C-alpha positions in Angstrom: -10.2 3.3 11.9 -13.9 3.6 11.1 -14.9 2.8 7.6 -17.5 5.5 7.4 -14.9 8.3 7.9 -12.7 7.8 4.9 -12.9 10.9 2.6 -11.3 9.0 -0.3 -11.9 5.3 -1.1 -8.3 5.2 -2.5 -6.9 6.2 0.9 -9.0 3.5 2.6 -7.7 0.9 0.0 -4.1 2.1 0.5 -4.5 1.7 4.3 -6.1 -1.8 4.1 -3.5 -3.0 1.6 -0.6 -1.7 3.6 -2.1 -3.2 6.8 -1.9 -6.6 5.1 1.6 -6.1 3.8 2.7 -4.8 7.2 2.1 -8.3 8.6 5.2 -10.5 8.1 3.0 -13.6 8.6 0.4 -12.6 5.9 -0.7 -15.3 3.6 0.5 -15.3 0.1 -3.1 -14.9 -1.1 -3.6 -11.8 1.0 -0.3 -10.4 -0.1 -1.2 -11.0 -3.7 -4.6 -9.2 -3.2 -2.9 -6.3 -1.4 -0.3 -5.9 -4.2 -3.0 -6.0 -6.8 -4.9 -3.3 -5.0 -1.9 -1.1 -4.9 -0.5 -1.8 -8.4 -3.7 -2.3 -10.4 -6.6 -0.6 -8.6 -5.0 2.6 -7.3 -2.0 2.5 -9.7 0.5 3.4 -7.0 3.3 2.6 -9.4 2.0 3.5 -12.8 0.6 6.9 -11.7 2.2 7.6 -8.3 1.2 11.3 -8.2 -2.5 10.9 -8.9 -3.4 11.0 -5.2 -0.9 13.6 -4.1 -2.6 16.3 -2.2 -5.9 14.4 -2.2 -5.7 10.9 -0.7 -1.9 10.7 -0.5 -0.4 13.1 2.0 3.0 14.8 1.1 4.9 13.0 3.8 3.6 9.6 2.6 4.7 10.0 -1.0 8.3 8.9 -0.8 7.5 5.8 1.3 4.5 4.9 -1.0 6.8 5.4 -4.1 9.4 3.1 -2.6 6.9 0.4 -1.7 5.3 0.6 -5.1 8.7 0.2 -6.9 9.5 -2.8 -4.8 6.2 -4.5 -5.4 6.3 -3.7 -9.1 9.7 -5.2 -9.5 8.6 -8.4 -8.0 5.1 -8.6 -9.5 6.5 -7.7 -13.0 8.9 -10.6 -12.9 6.3 -13.1 -11.8 4.7 -14.8 -14.8 2.6 -17.4 -13.0 0.2 -14.8 -11.6 0.9 -15.7 -8.0 2.4 -12.4 -6.8 2.0 -13.4 -3.2 4.5 -16.2 -3.3 6.9 -14.2 -5.4 6.7 -11.3 -2.9 6.8 -13.2 0.4 9.5 -15.5 -0.9 11.9 -12.7 -1.9 14.7 -11.3 0.1 13.0 -7.8 0.0 9.9 -9.1 1.8 11.1 -7.6 5.2 11.7 -4.3 3.5 8.2 -4.4 2.0 6.8 -5.1 5.4 8.8 -2.2 6.9 7.6 0.2 4.2 4.0 -0.9 4.7 4.3 -0.6 8.5 5.6 2.9 8.1 2.8 3.9 5.8 0.2 2.5 8.1 1.6 4.6 10.9 1.7 7.7 8.7 -1.9 7.1 7.6 -3.0 6.7 11.2 -1.2 9.9 12.2 -2.4 11.9 9.2 -6.0 10.7 9.4 -8.5 9.3 7.0 -8.8 12.2 4.6 -8.5 15.9 3.9 -11.6 16.9 5.8 -11.1 18.8 9.1 -11.3 16.7 12.2 -11.4 13.4 10.3 -8.9 11.2 12.1 
């Protein structure tokens, strides 16, 4: 997907973070950065409805909510600050990858934003 076609920077960030989390072989540093993007920068867990109808499409909401809840549960329990190790080392890592893979597919299908013909 071309970077110059994203209507919302938050959607681009969601796509990039999910692309990282979709890779079962992602490094813990990249996973930590992706989790931070989702949880801290676009507040996917704390304010899950902020993007609904804007940069988060209706069919993506449930998967995004599920992914955010899983990440928040693991990141919130990690006190050392290394979210990547806590996430990739947990038994829910395959489920996190699956949610991220599903979201990446949905974003590719739905397109880069709300503008007509932006795919």
